[in-house]
N, C-alpha and C positions, 0 to 999 in steps of 0.2 A: 567672746563667742567665736567659734570656728578655729580656735587654737587648741593645742594639745600640751598638757603638762605632765611631767613624770617626777615621781618622788621615790627616794630610796630610804627604807627603814631597816636598820640592822636588827636581826633576831638571832641571838646566840643559841647554838645547839638546839634548833627546832626539832620536834618530832616530825619525821618524814612521812609523806603521803604515799600509799601504795594501794592496789586493789584489795589486798588482804587486810590492810590496816589503814583505812582512809582517814588519817588524822587531819583535821581542819582547825583553823584558828578564826576567831571572830575579829573582823576589821570594821571599824566605824569611821566613815568618811563624813566630815562636816564641811559645808561650803558656806563661806561668809562673803558679804559684799564689801565694797570699799570702806564702808562705815562700821565694819565688824559686826554687822547684823547677820544672825544665822539665817540662811536662806534655804538650806536643804541638808537632810541627814540621810546617808546611804549606808545601811548595814550590809556587810558582805562577808562571805566565808572564803578563806583562802587556804591553800595547802602548799607545802614545800616539797619539791622532788627534783631529782636530776636524772634525765634520760640521756644515755650515752650509747654510742656504737663502739664496742671493743672488738676490733677485728670485724667479723661479720656477725657478731652477737649483740642483740639488743639488750641493754641493761637498764634497770631502774634502781637508783640508789645503790649502784654497784652490784646488783644481783640480776641474773638473767631473767628476762620476762618473756613469757609465751602468751600470746593473745588467744583467747578462746571465745569466739564471737558468735553472735546470732543476729539475723535480720529482725528488725522490728518496724511494723507499720503503725502509724499514728491512728489507731482504730480501737474501739471497744464495742462489745456486744450490747452494752447498756445504752450508750448515747452516740454510737457511730463515730464520726470523725471529730467530735468534740470530746476530748479525753480529759477527765477531771484529774486533779492532783492525786486524789485517793486511788483512782484506777492506775495512774502512772506508777505510784509507789507499789501497788500490787504487782504490776509487771516486773519492776526491778527486783522485788523480793523473790519472785519466782525464778528470775534469771540467776540470782546469787545462789539459790538453792540448787540450781543445776550446774554449778561450777562455771558460770559464764562471767567473764570479766570485761567483755567488750560488746558493744552493740553497733550495728550498722543501720541507721535510719533509712527509710525507703520512700523516695518520691514526693512525699507530702511534707509541708512545713510542720515542724514539731512545736509543741507548746514551750514557752520560755522556761518553764520549770525544769525541763529535762536536763539542762546543763548543771544547774544547782544540785539536783537530786542524784545525778550520776557521780558528781564529786563526793556527795555524802555517802553513797552506798558503795563506792569503790568500783566504778565502771568507766572504762574508756568509751568515747563516743566518736563515731565516724559517720560518713555518708555513703550513699549507694555508689555502685561502680561507675555511674555516669554523672555524678553530681559533685563537682569539685569544690574545694575551698569552703566546706561546711555550709553549702546552700543548695537547696533542692530545686529541681526543675519546676515542680508545682508552685514553689514560692515565687519563681520568676514570673509565672503566668499571672500571679496576683499583683505584681508591682510593675509590670511592663506597661508601655503605652507611649503615644506620641510625645507627651510632655514629661515622661518619666526620666529621671537622671540615668536610668539603666537602659534607655532605648526601648524599641518595640520589636526586636528580632533576636532570637536565640541563634546568633550567627557571629562568629569571630571575624568573618570576612567583611560583612556589611555593617557590623555594630561593635567594632573592637573596643572602643572607649567605654561604651555602656556596659558591656560584659565584664571588662576588667574592673570597673567600679563596683559592679554587683558582687564579684568574687572578693574584692578587697574588703568590702563591708562585712562579708561573711567571716573573713579571717579576723577582723577587728572584734567582732562579736564573740569570738572564741577565746580572746585573751584571758588568761588566768584559769582556763578549764583544761581538763585532761582529754584532749582531742587527738584524733588520728586522721588528718585531712587527706582526701583523695586529690590526686592531680590528674590532668588530662582533660579530655572533652569528648562527648558523643553528641549526636543530634537529639532533637526533642523526642520525648516518648520512646526512649530505647532504640533510636534509629541511627543510621549512619550519618556522620558529621557533614560530609560533603555530597551526600546522595549516593544512590545505588551504582551509578556508572563512573564514579570518581576513581582515579588511579591511586594505588597504594602510595606511590612516591609523593603525590600531592598531599595526602593525609598525613604522611610522616613529616613532611616539611612543615606543615602547619602545626602539628602537635609539638614539634621541637620548640617552636616559638612560644606556644601556649604554656608548656610545662616550665620553660625557663622563666616566663613572667610570673607564673603562680608560685614558683619556689622563691623568687625574689620577695613577693608579698609575705609569704610565710616566714621567711627569714627576718624581714624587717619588723614584723609585728609580734611574732610568737617565739622567736629565737633570740631574744635580747639577753644581754649579760652572759653570753656563752652557752645558753640553754640549747638543747636540740629537741625537735618535735618529730615523732615517727610519722612517716608519710607513706601513702599507698598509691600504686598504679595498678588498675585492674585490667588483666589481659583476658577480656571477655568478648565472645562472639566475634564481630568483624575486627575488633582490636587485636585479636591474635594475628591477623594478616599484617596489621600495622607494626606489631612488635617483631614478629619473626621474618617479615618480608615475604616476597614471592617472586620466583623466577629470578630475573636480573634486578628486581627492585629491592633495595636495601631497607630493612626495617629499623625499629628503635632499639633493638638488641645491641647493648654496648654503648648506648647514648650516655654521655658523661653525666647529665643532670639526673639520671636514674640510678647512679652508682650506689647511693645510700638510701634508696627508696625501696620499700618492700614490694615485691612483684607478686600480685595476687593472681595465680593461675586458676583456671576454672575447668571443671569437668564438662560433660556434654549436656548438662541439665537433667540427666537421668542417672547420675552417679557413676559414670564410666570415665576414667582418666583420659584426657586428650593429649596433653603435653606435660612433661615433667622436666626438671632441670637436667641438662647434660653435664657430664663430668667436668668439662672446662669452666662451667659457670656456677658450680655449687658453692663456691666461696664468695658469691655475690654479697657485697657488704651489707645491703639492706635486707638480705634474706628473702625467703619465698613463703607465700601463703597459698591456701586452697579455699575456693568457694564451692561448697558441696550442697547438693539439693536433696531434701527429703520431700519436697513439694515443689511443683513448677506450674506457673500460669503463663502460657505463651505459645508461640508457634513452634513446631507444627502440631504438637499434642500436649495438652495440659493433664496433670494428674494431681488431684487435690482431695481434701477432706478425709481420705482413708489412708492410713499408714500402710505403705506398700513396699518399703525398702527393707530387705532382710538385714539383720545385724551382721550376718556373715559377709554380706556384700560391703557393708561399711568397713568392716575389719579388713577385708581383702584390699579395697581401694585405698583406704587411708594409711594402712601400714606400708603399702607400696609407695605412696606419696612421701611418707616420713623417711623411708630408706633412701629415697632420691633427694632428700634435703629440704623437704617442705616442712619446716619446723617453727616458723615464727608466728604464723597467724592461721588459724582454722576458723572459717565462717560457715555456718550451716543455714540454709533457707528452709524454714519449717512451715511457712504459711501460717496456719492456725495452730497454736501451740497445743491446744487440748487434744488434738488427734495425733500428735507426734511426741507425746511426753516420753514414751518408752525409748524409741530410737534416739531422741534428743539426749536423754540421760546417758545412753550408751556412747554416743558421739563425743559428748563432753567428758565423760569418765575416761574414755580412750585417750583424749587429749591431755587430761589432768594427770593420769597415772599410766603413761605409755609402757613403763617397765612391767606393770602388772598385767595389762590387757593387750599389749601390742604384739610386735613381731615374735617375741619369745613365748607367746601364749596362743598358738594356733588352736582352733576348735574349742575356744573358751567361752563362746557365746551362750552355750547351754548353762554353764556355771553362772554367768552373769545374769541370765534370765531368772534363774532360781533365786539368786541373791536379791535381785531387784523386786521380785514379787513379794518376798518375805519382808523386805524393808518397807514396802508400800502398804501391804495388807496385814502384816503382823500376824496376830493370833487368828485372823480369818483365813490364813493360808491353809489349803488342804494338804495334809500330809500324805 
C-alpha cells in the first residue's frame, strides 16, 4: 500500500491511436495477494500513439495534427448537472459529426466516464483556461477543507503544498488518456490570482514558479519513456498583461518553460481579435491557438441563447488569425450547442478544410450557407 509499481509489456507493430482512427486494445489487470489469491480484476482499454514536436509543428504518429476544439459544460437539459453515460455519448457523437477532435471541459467536475469515452471516440480532452493539470476549480471546492490533504485555500501563496498535491493527483488521474493539460493559474471563479491591486511583476514571478512545478509533474507522470504531451497556456483577460508585460514590467513572453507549450490567444469575447503573433515569434515551438466566442456569459455584457455572430465575421477574424500563424488549436465557446449549430458547423469546417473555405475563398459564406441547408434539410429545401 502506498507504493507504485510499473510494468512494461512489448507489443509488436500495434495499430496506432488517432482522433480519426481511435484504435484501442483491451488490457486486463489482475491483482493477487501473497498467497496467489485473486483479489481484484481491472479491465482497461489502452491505445498507442506518439506525440512529437517537429520544429514548431505538432505531430501525432508522424503526421501533423490540428486541434479543433469546443467548450463543454457538464450539463444536460434532462437531468441538469448529473449527466448520464448515454447523454455523454450523445454529446461526443454530436461533436464528432461537427469535425471536433478536442474538448475543453469547463469549471465543473466531469463524470469519470469522460476519459474512457473520449479515448473510444477519438477526442482529446483538456480543461478550462484557468483550471490547470486536469482539475477544475469546482472540484477543488468539493474536496477542500481544514482536514483535507489539499488544504482549504485556492492560493499558491498560503497553501502551496496543498495546491501542488491537488494538481499532481489530477495529472496522475490522466495517465494513459489523450489529454491536453493547461498550465498556469488564475484566482477562484475567473478572478485575478493575487487580487485587483497586484503588480504585473509579482504575478509573473509567481507564475514562473507555478508553471515550472506543473511541467515537472506532467513530465514525471505523463511523459515517461520519451513520450511528449501537448500542453496549453491560455493568454486570457488579465493573463494578457502577465504574458505581454506592461510599461517597464516584463511579462512571460519568451519564458523558457513555455517554449514548447501552445499559447492560446483570445479575442475580446465578442469575436474581435485583440493580439496576434508578431513576426519574430511565429516560429514559437509550441504554436499558437485561438479561443473564439459565439456565446459569452460574463462582464460587462453577456450574449446568449440566440445565434448573433455572422459567418462573414467568423471568416474575417479567423482567416486573419490563421495568416498570422494561429494554426495549432482553435477552440470555440458555443454556450448551448442547439442555438449555435450553424455557426459552429462553419467554424469547424473552416478549421477542417481551410484551403476550401479560408483566405483563398472570400465571400464564400453564401455558398456555404446554401450547401449547409441542403445537407441538413435535404429534399425539404426550397428551390
